[in-house]
Backbone as JSON, one array per atom type, in Angstrom:
{
  "sequence": "MDPGLGAGSGEAPVLAYIGLGANLGDLALTLRQALRSMAALPQCRLVAVSGAYRSAPIEAGGPDYLNAVALLHTTLPAVALLQALQLIELQHGRERPYVNAPRTLDLDLLLYGQETIDSAHLTVPHPRLCERAFVLHPLLELAEDLRAPGFGALAAFLPAVAGQIIERLPLSLSDA",
  "N": [[206.87, -156.93, 218.34], [206.11, -155.07, 221.25], [207.47, -156.21, 224.28], [206.14, -155.66, 226.65], [203.56, -155.7, 225.95], [202.49, -158.18, 225.74], [203.88, -160.12, 224.09], [203.7, -162.54, 221.57], [201.06, -163.05, 221.95], [199.57, -162.55, 219.77], [197.82, -160.53, 219.42], [197.11, -157.32, 218.13], [198.29, -154.2, 219.28], [196.07, -151.84, 220.8], [195.0, -148.48, 220.83], [194.07, -146.96, 223.74], [192.16, -144.62, 225.41], [192.07, -143.17, 228.54], [190.13, -141.64, 230.95], [190.88, -139.74, 233.8], [189.99, -138.85, 237.09], [189.48, -137.09, 240.18], [188.16, -135.98, 243.28], [188.38, -136.05, 246.0], [190.56, -136.25, 248.77], [194.17, -136.4, 248.41], [194.6, -135.14, 245.52], [196.43, -134.88, 243.26], [198.46, -136.69, 243.99], [196.97, -139.07, 244.1], [196.16, -139.33, 241.37], [198.67, -139.58, 240.16], [199.55, -141.99, 241.33], [197.59, -143.71, 240.31], [198.22, -143.59, 237.6], [200.76, -144.79, 237.64], [199.94, -147.34, 238.4], [198.39, -148.05, 236.18], [200.38, -148.08, 234.23], [201.76, -150.3, 235.04], [200.12, -152.4, 234.45], [199.56, -155.64, 233.07], [200.21, -156.35, 229.64], [199.94, -153.75, 228.84], [201.01, -150.46, 227.98], [201.93, -147.36, 229.09], [201.62, -144.53, 227.24], [201.28, -141.73, 226.95], [200.4, -138.78, 228.83], [198.02, -136.35, 229.52], [198.01, -132.82, 230.36], [197.18, -131.54, 233.65], [193.93, -130.77, 234.77], [191.7, -128.59, 236.39], [188.36, -128.85, 237.35], [184.94, -127.91, 237.78], [182.42, -129.72, 239.58], [179.92, -131.46, 237.7], [176.47, -131.57, 237.52], [176.43, -132.3, 240.19], [177.49, -132.04, 243.65], [180.16, -130.98, 245.87], [183.82, -130.81, 246.14], [186.06, -129.25, 243.71], [187.26, -131.05, 240.84], [190.25, -132.83, 239.92], [191.5, -133.52, 236.83], [192.58, -135.59, 234.08], [193.84, -137.14, 231.07], [194.9, -140.3, 230.0], [196.91, -142.12, 227.69], [197.01, -145.34, 226.55], [198.77, -148.11, 225.14], [197.54, -151.19, 224.42], [196.99, -154.73, 224.66], [195.05, -155.94, 225.98], [191.71, -157.14, 226.11], [188.82, -155.0, 225.82], [186.91, -155.22, 227.94], [188.4, -156.55, 229.9], [190.35, -154.63, 230.36], [188.74, -152.57, 231.41], [187.91, -153.87, 233.79], [190.38, -154.04, 235.1], [190.91, -151.33, 235.47], [188.8, -150.65, 237.18], [189.54, -152.14, 239.42], [191.85, -150.75, 240.18], [190.61, -148.35, 240.92], [189.17, -149.26, 243.18], [191.31, -149.94, 244.85], [192.06, -147.47, 245.6], [190.12, -146.65, 247.27], [187.63, -146.15, 246.13], [184.22, -145.52, 246.2], [180.75, -146.06, 245.5], [178.29, -144.61, 246.37], [176.1, -143.15, 245.43], [174.77, -141.8, 242.35], [177.05, -139.75, 240.62], [178.48, -139.12, 242.93], [180.95, -137.59, 245.08], [184.41, -138.52, 244.61], [187.25, -140.6, 245.3], [188.77, -141.6, 243.26], [188.31, -141.82, 239.81], [188.17, -143.7, 236.98], [187.77, -143.79, 233.63], [187.07, -145.62, 230.73], [187.44, -144.18, 227.84], [187.86, -144.25, 225.02], [188.46, -147.01, 222.9], [190.52, -147.93, 220.75], [189.15, -147.87, 217.54], [186.78, -148.97, 218.16], [183.32, -149.69, 218.72], [181.39, -150.27, 221.46], [178.71, -151.64, 223.13], [177.45, -152.71, 225.81], [176.08, -154.36, 228.72], [177.94, -153.8, 230.67], [179.81, -152.05, 229.66], [180.27, -149.16, 227.72], [181.51, -147.86, 224.84], [182.5, -145.57, 222.4], [182.8, -143.54, 225.39], [179.7, -142.61, 226.77], [179.2, -139.88, 227.48], [181.26, -138.51, 226.44], [181.54, -136.31, 224.63], [180.3, -134.28, 225.94], [181.6, -133.13, 228.03], [183.86, -130.81, 229.16], [186.11, -131.33, 230.69], [186.91, -133.75, 229.74], [187.15, -133.51, 226.94], [189.1, -131.42, 226.51], [191.65, -132.4, 227.67], [191.84, -134.79, 226.15], [192.04, -133.82, 223.51], [194.36, -132.43, 223.77], [196.21, -134.46, 223.79], [195.8, -135.59, 221.28], [195.12, -133.74, 218.78], [193.58, -133.96, 216.46], [191.79, -135.96, 216.93], [189.37, -138.47, 216.35], [186.23, -140.0, 216.96], [184.4, -143.05, 216.91], [181.14, -142.82, 215.65], [180.94, -140.19, 216.49], [182.75, -138.55, 215.15], [185.0, -135.85, 214.39], [186.39, -134.8, 217.35], [187.07, -132.23, 218.18], [185.12, -130.61, 217.16], [183.16, -130.5, 219.06], [183.9, -128.77, 221.05], [182.83, -126.04, 221.2], [180.29, -126.54, 222.33], [180.81, -127.13, 224.98], [181.9, -124.92, 226.02], [180.98, -123.25, 228.07], [181.48, -124.56, 230.44], [183.22, -124.77, 233.53], [186.64, -124.88, 233.62], [190.12, -125.36, 234.12], [193.42, -125.36, 233.04], [196.13, -126.6, 234.75], [199.39, -125.7, 236.05], [200.79, -128.21, 236.48], [202.41, -131.26, 236.56], [201.57, -134.56, 235.84], [202.83, -136.62, 234.8], [205.02, -137.91, 235.88], [204.76, -140.46, 236.44]],
  "CA": [[205.88, -156.41, 219.27], [206.63, -154.64, 222.55], [207.28, -157.3, 225.23], [205.19, -155.24, 227.67], [202.21, -155.82, 225.42], [202.09, -159.57, 225.6], [204.47, -160.71, 222.88], [203.26, -163.9, 221.34], [199.62, -163.2, 222.12], [198.96, -162.43, 218.47], [196.93, -159.38, 219.41], [197.71, -156.03, 217.78], [197.98, -153.21, 220.32], [194.99, -150.89, 220.58], [195.13, -147.23, 221.58], [192.96, -146.77, 224.66], [192.21, -143.35, 226.13], [191.49, -143.35, 229.87], [189.9, -140.41, 231.7], [191.17, -139.83, 235.23], [189.44, -137.76, 237.87], [189.36, -137.27, 241.63], [187.87, -134.75, 244.02], [188.53, -136.3, 247.43], [191.9, -136.66, 249.16], [195.31, -135.75, 247.75], [194.21, -135.39, 244.14], [197.58, -135.09, 242.38], [199.1, -137.94, 244.39], [196.1, -140.17, 243.67], [196.24, -139.52, 239.92], [200.01, -140.11, 239.85], [199.56, -143.41, 241.71], [196.76, -144.43, 239.35], [199.0, -143.68, 236.36], [201.77, -145.84, 237.86], [199.24, -148.63, 238.38], [198.04, -148.35, 234.78], [201.63, -148.39, 233.52], [202.2, -151.62, 235.47], [199.17, -153.44, 234.04], [200.08, -156.54, 232.03], [199.75, -156.11, 228.28], [199.67, -152.32, 228.67], [202.13, -149.53, 228.04], [201.5, -145.96, 229.19], [202.27, -143.81, 226.15], [201.25, -140.28, 227.16], [199.47, -138.25, 229.81], [197.72, -134.93, 229.29], [198.19, -131.94, 231.51], [196.17, -131.64, 234.71], [192.86, -129.78, 234.65], [190.75, -128.46, 237.49], [187.02, -128.62, 236.82], [183.85, -127.92, 238.74], [181.52, -130.86, 239.41], [178.76, -131.27, 236.82], [175.3, -132.3, 238.03], [176.8, -132.86, 241.5], [178.13, -131.13, 244.57], [181.48, -131.4, 246.3], [184.96, -130.0, 245.72], [186.49, -129.34, 242.32], [187.98, -132.25, 240.41], [191.49, -132.8, 239.15], [191.27, -134.44, 235.72], [193.59, -135.78, 233.04], [193.59, -138.28, 230.2], [196.08, -141.12, 229.71], [196.87, -142.92, 226.48], [197.66, -146.64, 226.71], [198.78, -149.15, 224.11], [197.19, -152.4, 225.15], [196.44, -155.89, 223.97], [193.95, -156.45, 226.79], [190.37, -156.85, 225.6], [188.23, -153.82, 226.46], [186.27, -155.56, 229.22], [189.49, -156.84, 230.85], [190.94, -153.33, 230.71], [187.79, -151.92, 232.32], [188.0, -154.54, 235.09], [191.65, -153.64, 235.72], [190.74, -149.94, 235.9], [187.92, -150.65, 238.35], [190.33, -152.63, 240.54], [192.69, -149.62, 240.61], [189.71, -147.46, 241.66], [188.91, -149.86, 244.5], [192.54, -149.84, 245.65], [192.14, -146.08, 246.05], [188.98, -146.36, 248.13], [186.45, -145.7, 245.37], [182.9, -146.0, 246.6], [179.7, -145.6, 244.6], [177.08, -144.55, 247.19], [175.01, -142.63, 244.6], [175.22, -141.29, 241.06], [177.83, -138.51, 240.66], [179.02, -138.86, 244.26], [182.38, -137.27, 245.1], [185.16, -139.77, 244.51], [188.7, -140.61, 245.49], [189.37, -141.87, 241.95], [187.39, -142.24, 238.75], [188.88, -144.06, 235.75], [186.79, -144.1, 232.59], [187.55, -146.02, 229.41], [186.81, -143.23, 226.94], [187.96, -144.78, 223.66], [189.22, -148.24, 222.77], [190.75, -147.96, 219.32], [187.98, -147.35, 216.82], [185.68, -149.88, 218.44], [182.07, -149.29, 219.35], [180.96, -151.35, 222.35], [177.5, -151.28, 223.88], [177.05, -153.89, 226.58], [175.57, -154.03, 230.06], [179.04, -153.4, 231.54], [180.74, -151.12, 229.03], [179.88, -148.42, 226.53], [182.65, -147.16, 224.24], [183.03, -144.45, 223.17], [182.08, -143.18, 226.61], [178.48, -141.93, 226.32], [179.21, -138.43, 227.7], [182.56, -138.07, 225.94], [181.49, -135.01, 223.95], [179.53, -133.35, 226.76], [182.4, -132.74, 229.18], [185.09, -130.07, 228.85], [187.23, -131.98, 231.39], [187.32, -134.89, 228.93], [187.56, -133.07, 225.6], [190.35, -130.64, 226.49], [192.85, -133.24, 227.77], [191.89, -135.71, 225.02], [192.52, -133.1, 222.33], [195.76, -132.09, 224.05], [197.0, -135.62, 223.4], [195.61, -135.86, 219.84], [194.24, -132.64, 218.39], [192.7, -134.36, 215.36], [191.16, -137.22, 217.33], [188.02, -138.78, 215.9], [185.65, -141.11, 217.71], [183.32, -143.7, 216.17], [179.81, -142.3, 215.96], [181.0, -138.77, 216.81], [183.58, -137.81, 214.21], [186.06, -135.02, 214.96], [186.01, -134.37, 218.71], [187.25, -130.78, 218.32], [183.86, -129.96, 216.77], [182.28, -130.43, 220.22], [184.39, -127.79, 222.02], [181.9, -124.93, 221.45], [179.16, -126.97, 223.15], [181.23, -127.22, 226.38], [182.65, -123.69, 226.33], [180.51, -122.63, 229.31], [181.86, -125.35, 231.62], [184.39, -124.23, 234.23], [187.8, -125.76, 233.53], [191.38, -124.61, 234.13], [194.62, -126.18, 232.93], [197.03, -126.26, 235.85], [200.82, -125.91, 235.79], [201.09, -129.37, 237.3], [202.67, -132.44, 235.74], [201.22, -135.84, 236.41], [203.51, -137.64, 233.99], [206.18, -138.54, 236.53], [204.34, -141.82, 236.79]],
  "C": [[206.56, -156.08, 220.59], [206.41, -155.76, 223.57], [206.29, -156.94, 226.34], [203.75, -155.36, 227.21], [201.83, -157.26, 225.13], [202.58, -160.18, 224.31], [204.02, -162.16, 222.77], [201.77, -164.08, 221.49], [198.89, -163.09, 220.78], [198.03, -161.24, 218.35], [197.7, -158.13, 219.01], [197.35, -155.04, 218.88], [196.89, -152.24, 219.86], [195.33, -149.64, 221.38], [193.88, -147.07, 222.43], [193.17, -145.46, 225.41], [191.42, -143.52, 227.42], [191.34, -141.98, 230.52], [190.16, -140.66, 233.17], [190.55, -138.63, 235.93], [189.39, -138.12, 239.34], [188.97, -135.93, 242.23], [187.84, -134.95, 245.53], [189.95, -136.76, 247.72], [192.98, -135.83, 248.48], [195.2, -136.05, 246.25], [195.39, -135.7, 243.23], [198.27, -136.41, 242.71], [198.27, -139.14, 243.91], [196.2, -140.4, 242.17], [197.6, -140.05, 239.51], [200.09, -141.61, 240.18], [198.73, -144.24, 240.74], [197.5, -144.6, 238.03], [200.09, -144.75, 236.49], [201.12, -147.22, 237.81], [198.84, -149.02, 236.96], [199.27, -148.75, 233.99], [202.12, -149.8, 233.86], [201.24, -152.75, 235.06], [199.81, -154.34, 232.99], [199.43, -156.19, 230.7], [199.38, -154.65, 228.03], [200.97, -151.54, 228.73], [201.56, -148.12, 228.07], [202.3, -145.16, 228.18], [202.36, -142.31, 226.43], [200.21, -139.94, 228.22], [199.26, -136.77, 229.51], [198.16, -134.11, 230.49], [197.06, -132.17, 232.5], [195.19, -130.48, 234.57], [192.03, -129.78, 235.92], [189.39, -128.16, 236.87], [186.0, -128.67, 237.95], [183.0, -129.17, 238.52], [180.35, -130.49, 238.5], [177.64, -132.15, 237.34], [175.59, -132.95, 239.37], [177.37, -131.75, 242.37], [179.53, -131.62, 244.89], [182.58, -130.51, 245.75], [185.23, -130.16, 244.22], [187.27, -130.63, 242.08], [189.34, -131.88, 239.84], [191.31, -133.89, 238.11], [192.47, -134.5, 234.8], [193.11, -136.92, 232.16], [194.92, -138.98, 229.95], [195.83, -141.89, 228.42], [197.66, -144.19, 226.73], [197.69, -147.36, 225.37], [198.5, -150.42, 224.88], [196.76, -153.52, 224.22], [195.36, -156.55, 224.83], [192.63, -156.2, 226.06], [189.74, -155.71, 226.41], [187.63, -154.13, 227.83], [187.34, -155.87, 230.28], [190.18, -155.55, 231.28], [190.03, -152.59, 231.68], [187.86, -152.55, 233.7], [189.28, -154.15, 235.82], [191.55, -152.21, 236.23], [189.85, -149.86, 237.14], [188.63, -151.19, 239.59], [191.25, -151.53, 241.08], [191.83, -148.62, 241.39], [189.47, -147.98, 243.08], [190.12, -149.76, 245.42], [192.73, -148.43, 246.19], [190.88, -145.66, 246.82], [187.74, -145.88, 247.41], [185.2, -146.37, 245.91], [181.89, -145.4, 245.64], [178.37, -145.51, 245.37], [175.87, -144.02, 246.43], [175.61, -142.04, 243.33], [175.89, -139.92, 241.26], [178.31, -138.13, 242.05], [180.47, -138.41, 244.14], [183.18, -138.56, 245.14], [186.66, -139.57, 244.72], [189.41, -140.84, 244.16], [188.28, -142.36, 241.01], [188.23, -142.49, 237.51], [187.84, -144.51, 234.74], [187.49, -144.5, 231.31], [186.77, -145.19, 228.4], [186.73, -143.76, 225.52], [188.82, -146.03, 223.69], [189.41, -148.47, 221.28], [189.59, -147.29, 218.61], [186.76, -148.24, 217.04], [184.48, -149.16, 219.04], [181.59, -150.49, 220.15], [179.75, -150.85, 223.11], [176.99, -152.53, 224.58], [176.53, -153.42, 227.94], [176.67, -153.46, 230.95], [179.9, -152.28, 230.97], [180.12, -150.48, 227.8], [181.08, -147.62, 226.07], [182.25, -146.79, 222.82], [182.15, -144.14, 224.4], [180.88, -142.33, 226.22], [178.46, -140.41, 226.51], [180.53, -137.79, 227.25], [182.53, -136.64, 225.41], [180.73, -133.95, 224.73], [180.34, -132.75, 227.9], [183.7, -132.06, 228.76], [186.3, -130.76, 229.49], [187.68, -133.26, 230.71], [187.88, -134.41, 227.6], [188.9, -132.34, 225.59], [191.59, -131.52, 226.65], [192.96, -134.27, 226.64], [192.52, -135.03, 223.81], [193.95, -132.58, 222.53], [196.67, -133.23, 223.6], [196.93, -135.88, 221.89], [194.62, -134.84, 219.29], [193.27, -132.98, 217.26], [191.92, -135.64, 215.67], [189.72, -137.3, 216.85], [187.52, -139.98, 216.7], [184.52, -141.72, 216.89], [181.95, -143.16, 216.62], [179.77, -140.81, 216.26], [181.73, -137.96, 215.76], [184.65, -137.02, 214.94], [185.63, -134.47, 216.32], [186.16, -132.87, 218.92], [185.97, -130.03, 217.97], [182.92, -129.78, 217.96], [182.73, -129.39, 221.25], [183.43, -126.62, 222.23], [180.75, -125.31, 222.37], [179.52, -127.03, 224.64], [181.94, -125.95, 226.85], [182.21, -123.03, 227.63], [180.87, -123.39, 230.57], [183.15, -124.8, 232.22], [185.5, -125.26, 234.22], [189.05, -124.89, 233.48], [192.53, -125.61, 234.02], [195.61, -125.7, 233.97], [198.49, -126.47, 235.44], [201.36, -127.04, 236.66], [201.3, -130.55, 236.37], [202.29, -133.69, 236.51], [202.03, -136.96, 235.8], [204.76, -138.21, 234.62], [205.83, -139.93, 237.02], [205.39, -142.75, 236.28]]
}
């Protein structure tokens, strides 16, 4: 087992897909710093990062977002991973004044292996996973045949988000 994944813990690593987004501040710098923070989490290894995508806010105002998806191997339980991601958001000044408010950093646990979780604190797969072009495009860039529990093949949802404004940028975030 990879020592960065908690050797001796007895836990098999899980593939976790994390959505990253920001629309306030230095967007690329913030996402790069968040990726470095995720890579430094105990029991986690950053495996891959999608390209960067610019997208218009959905059901909200404010500037365009910079989005990406990261793939982690982790032995952290899903709730512990979510708590670690929320701490990274707080370290970047994340506030939640109202639903869909502009944000300095948004980290969403999109998929946690093939698990389905529905609790007061966490829903996996992410409930709007298949409704957002800024999630589907970078996810499928990392794994074009990706399937999600309860949804099936994620590529099948691309036509439903075809009208959403999204642009892949010639910007690398993977220097984390």
